[in-house]
C-alpha positions, 0 to 999 in steps of 0.5 A: 256712254263713256263707260260703254265705249271703254268696255268695248275698247277693253274687249277689242284689246283682249281680242286682238291680244288673244289673236296675237297670242294665237299667231305667236310661235317659237321654234329652235333649230341648228345653225352653223357659226363659230364666233361672237361675230356670227352670233351678231350676224345670225340674230340680226338676220333673224330680226330683220325677218320680223322675228320678235326675239332671237338668240343663237348659242354658240356651244349648241349651235342652236337658234331659238326664235319667236315670231308672228306667223302671219308675218313670217315663218322659220323656213324664211329665216333659215333660207335668209341664214343660208344666203348670208353664209350660214348652213342650217338644218334645212338649207346649205349656204352657197359657196360664194356666201360662205367664202364671203364670211370673215376668216373667223366666221368660217366654220368647218362644213364637213360635219352636219350643219349646226353641229357644235363639233364642226366649228373652227376651233382656233380663231383670232386676230392679229393687231399692230400697236403703234408707238402711241398705243393705237391698234390696227389690223396686221395682214400677212402675218403667218400663224402655224399650229405646232401640233398639226403643222397647219399654216394660215396667213391673216387676212386684210382685217388681221383675222385668221381661223384654223382647225385643230384639237385644243389645247394646242400651241401656235406660232405667230411670225412676221417678216424680219422678226422673231417668233414665239409660241402661245398656249390656245385653250378651248373656245378661246377667241385669241387677240395677238398684239404685235410690237417691236421687240425693243419696246418691251415683251408681251404677256402672250407672245413676243412678235415684232412687226414693221408695217409700211409707213405708206401703202395703198389700201387693198380694201378701198375701191379708190386708188387711195395712198395712206401716209402714216405718222411714221411717213410723216416723220421721215422728214422734219415736215413742218407744214402740210406742203412739206409733207409729201417730200418722201412720196413720189406721187406728188411734186413739191416746188416753189411758187416763186423766188421770193415768198418761199411758199411751196406748191404741189403738183399731182398727175402733172396738174397744180395743186389747185386741181386736187381737192383738200379736205380736213377730215372730209371737210373742205376747209383749205380752198378758194383764197386760202388754197395757195397759202393754206398748206403752210397753215397746217403743221405737220405735227398735228397730222396723224395721217394723210389719205391721197386719192388719185383721180376723181374722188367720191361724190359725197365730198363735192364736185371739185376733185379733178386730179385727186383728193387729199384728206387730212387726219389731224390728231384727235383727243381720244387717241393722242398722247396727253402731252406732246411737244416738238421743237425745231430749228434750222440754219436759216434761222427758222424756230418752230414749236408745237404743243399738243394736249389731250385729256379725258374728261369722263367715259364719254367726253375728251378734249384736245388743244393743239398749239403751233408757233414759228418765228424767223428773223434772220435775213439770208441772201446766199446768191447775193442777188439783194433779195431774201432767200426765205421770208421773215415773220411769224405764225401762231396757230390753235385748235381746240377739239372736243369729242363725244362718244357713247355706247348708243351709236352717237359720235359728236365732234367739234373744233374751233380753229384760229390762225395768224400768219405774217410774212415779209420778203424782198430786198435786204434793205427793205424796211416795212415801216418806211418803204412800203409803197415807195421805190426806196426798196422793193418789199413783200408783206403778206398778213393771213388770218383764218378763223373756223368752226367745224362740227360733225355729228354721227349716229350708227343705228345699234341694231343695224350697224351698216346704217348711219346718219352723219351731219357736217357743219362748218363756217370760216373766215379768211382774210389776206392783206398783202403788198408786192412792191407797189401792188396791193392785194386784199382778199376776204372769204366767208364760207358756210358748208353743210353736208348730210350723209345717210348710209345703208344697204339695199337688201344685204351688204352686197348693195350698199349706198350713200345719199344726202344733201349739201349746201355751200355759201362762199362769199368772195371779195377781192381787190387788186390795186384799183380793181374790185372783184366780188362774187357770192356762190350759193350751191345746194346739192344732192348725191347718190353713191352705190357700192355693189359687191357681187362676189369677193373679187369685184367691187363696183362704185358709181356715184352722181351728184347734182348741184345748182350753182346760182351763177353757173346753173346745174352742175352734174358730176358722175363718177365710177370706180371698179376694183377687181381682186385677182387675189387678195394681194393683187388689185386692179382699179379702174376709175372715171368721172368729171370735176368742176371748179371756179378758178380764183386767178389771183390767189392761185397765181400769187407768184406772178405778183412778184414781178412787173407783169400786168394782169389781163382778162381777155374776152370776159364772158360774164359780169360776175366773178372774173368773167370767165367760165368755170373749169370742167374736166374729165379724168380717167385712170388705171392702178395695178397693185401687187403685194408680194413676199420675196425671201420672206420679206414683204414688198409692193409694186404699183403701176398707175396711168391717168389722163385728165382732159379739160372741156374748159380751163382758165388759161394763164398765158405768160408766153404771149408777152413777157410783161403780161400774164393773160387769163382767158377761156380755153379754146382748144385742147388741154390735157395731162397724161401721167404714167407712174411705176413704184416698188417698195421692198425690204431689201434686208432686215429693217431696210426699207427701199422705195423706188419710183419713176414717173412720166408726164405729158401735159400740154395746153393750147395757148394763143401761140398754139398747143405747148408744154405746160411750163415748169412741169418735169416730164420725167422723174426718178425717185429713191427713198431708203430707210433703215432702222437699227435694233437700238432704235436709230433710224436713217432716212434718205431721199434723192430724186432726179428731175428732167428739164422744164419748159420756161415761159418765153422771155424773147420780148426782153433785152438779150441779157434779161432773157431766160433759156427755153428750158431748165437743166435737169437736176438732182436733189438729196435730203437725209435725216437721222433720228434716235429714240431715247426710251419711251418718251424722247426722240431726237432728230437732225437732218439736211434738205437740198444736200447737193446745194443745187439752186436755180441760178438767176432766179429773178430777172433784173433783180437790180431794177425791181420797179423796172418793166423787166423785173420778174421773180416768177419764173422759178423751175428749181430750188431757191434755198441752198443746203439747210441743216436742221435739228429737233426733238419730240417728247411725248407723255402717253395718255391712259 
């Protein structure tokens, strides 16, 4: 019986094999293409249509396929190829499909489809090499065929293509730099790497280029401002909160007159409404948000992406005013050794040591270390209080990265941070005076430990398809005292995000979808009051991108999260980008954001006062008894890149409105001795308009000029009023000049109009502040010099006008009295400061 069964199965297999062989067909036909990218696309399209084997030869312009005739046929494959932009023997590609091909793929259509002689004969890509050896596409470079005099411009991907017999010579030029020629042979795909002429000559062509250190990506449908490593070195940039000093889109100010902590504003709203991500991981949030920006050293960053307005739903629901994503240095593209040292006239010392090592062809490892220390007591205005805190911080990251040729990318990082800061009166002794009225002191001890892993897989046969998993866990503690008040905060976070990306039919229809999970546990104690909450938030999202033609891009996303305390949260968002030309873009955006306010951690500056904390009309028993915040944000961005007098420039215009459905109002106006928290009952909005021009005024001299107008109002108990500490007008200028012998001069000045100060009418007359601050000007400058390929030295100054807020602490002589207040800070609290530093780098392989 068993033998009969085996014989029957064998006979059936033979029959099926014979049937399959009978249905297997092979054919070949002409398909037009011009490069290796075309080969990959043509073969993949055939494989997607149930073809067993496909091979396209560029020399003969011939595609050979083998397929099962019961599942597909040659006509279907030829139609699909034409739809993708490739002419063939049977079908001609639509003009729109052909125009969407990259420049290097645009074959000559004047001949017979598939004729090898009709392919574009000169193709290439123009790349810029950074000082770290990193290559990036360079758009708007001019490539000229010296034989035919045809001239083309490289596109946003750096690619170009032109007709012409080979061999020939081409010239490559870029604004403000010398040009040279290069020999082009038959069938060559040219890769031209551009770098500054002072750094050495090139084997193929001597062309130098200066890319902007700050720019809006013309490819992104979001209004995304990219701050490169070059932008971050325009100032000392000791930590993240100081990384935006040369950026007109972000305001940087002190949170109070004692702790020295800086905070940011975007679109007129405090940094709490801007989602902070580290390589798309929400690491700086919750209790760590206020001090967290001082925990990220500037020399660790290779770039920052600042998105105005609502961000992508893939990263969560908390982005309201914008999103800031930090890109830290990675071990596979960093210097093998980097050292930065810094010192300033306030007694602050800093050092950074970054290392990277390649273990083998797949694994790299890196270590980022930071330390700072300050023990000098400075009181420039003689009010008895330190102008800046003393203390120290150490910070470590150990990063690992795995990358193979089969589509796998694995990264994980271990992070640890310890920060201790002490401030207050000059005569305060923290060993004996804490919790006494001998002297007023402030002590903040923060610790943060986290683990992050990212696992990604790109399907080798379908480059448009990928799967990614982000996992992170962290612990943050803050043990602090402010005079006679104690604050202790603990936060434990677990986060996961699974993201799948693919297309629907073709690359005109792309989507991302996935699931996320967050568990955030908060435990706070302010004096005798205890506040605890445990947030458990599973969620899902879907984001769809539609590109009907080369000018229009539509992006729509929605996410649904279930919050164990607040129920279902639905977050819709939409973005539209229209390209009038490749250099002129219009963006529209709209959507909602949701967040839970941490009233103590986000208003730490008020701790430096005698104000009482008061929560009015709590509506629940968990958290602080306040409702979560929800707002809608709508925006418009117009960007135009231009060339004038053979020099590049860019103009950007933004309009944004944020309208709150609910907000946690922090009211300091109703009573000068109290800060009251309550749910919004009325209007609260922020309107922002900004215009910015970047232009190379003359060779190697860049200018950035901007003007911004804000209208930010909230309904308080006394009615609709301007938000305090917000300048309605701001004018900004940043200048940079680079000499041929590698000196760099940076100068930044800004003017800020008056700001509203919370009412102090309840105080005695001599302890009151005016209703508005005066307008003021601030200046900063830096000079740096490259010494060979390894050394940089720099010297600079901040607040060069030495303008500081007078009487920044109310009743500073009686810090334990009822009127003491160091939280009404509208201007600089530290006078002129000079710094010096050096950088030394050893490049990797």
